Steps between C-alpha positions, in 0.01 A plus 500: 500500500186642354271802508362756261613823346268704721744420782790689343717653775530877489867515595760481226747300706298184436583522128822351369706728274450284192235245399634152569351259249682199645340555839160555341541179299582304815179631655284432195642169380357279780169688456473388135627841387249707696593779740343799673580867457624511857739210441635682194526826695715330764759406237517842339206532261307826526140537384626680193751224420231233536273695268778545244596132498135404472461727197810336349343155561779382731249481785134411463254677725261227610292702741545815703823457694580155356731424208658208315839476333418486129711192423292294745176365351173584670417234757175308460455586867562872454197596708637291788845660472334842517309393811819363658693819430218714630469310828871473579789254528345296782178430312413159351251408227245269660154341513302493171778689319753234598260228379487679164880521475530127569202437267335277758132580464228671299486789747521839326613756762319832480768656721870438548564332834811598694623411848692786655617613845246659733707819491434546126241730347149354485379706201588362159250514214442163336711319759356283777740531793541229762710523814510129583816385674731323255825309554799524266456131414152579362638739238653403167576663162311455174634680193656761727190551715500434874203270548356271764593133464228276353420346840478840670286624211257213552476580871439869427221447248327258737516760776366757254194286423578347159251226410584139583500381138737776390734424789498132411573589137795713610638222722468243221672728249781596736580136577468394136735778386753412769470839666444345841463162665220371718747500790576869448130586497440290810784681675336829403172372641654432841663843502173670400280304744128562554259490207781513243656186645169311492424597139849414376480159669160437342623593153815289533281202587287569193792527257656183645197287407 
């Protein structure tokens, strides 16, 4: 679903005869209006056409190889959409970045955290890549972004070494906001096992007092 303009195929047969805005819209709409040059290329938009439509303000060039349909407002998570589009359709916003999206703690991520398949590229400036195994039930959507569920996010930040007080804050906020239940977090604990399980159990005991 996603890659960058540097991956343009050389052969002309991959281009459709005419730019298909409807198909481009169906790609961009679930991505909050964002799309990559390669996605546009696949539905008939040449580099020159993209440049022309950007000049005419129909498309907004957000970053090299990444655009937004002009009638979609800029997302408050634009940097995360860029990271998602750069890392591919199987990537998921995670860890500290997911905490920030859910507004669950005072953590200010210095990098964007993304879980992606082991087969993906490991070199992305400003993006912290993780290749942790993730189940489909641990992924949800938030304002168009694929993101780890609150309980999976808690497990990930524990594994990544987030301080106990910040984890407890995140758990309290997630439960208070109705983003997850104690039972869901406990289920995550048993699936995570090891140190993560122990810490989650300890924190659940603390918030129950």
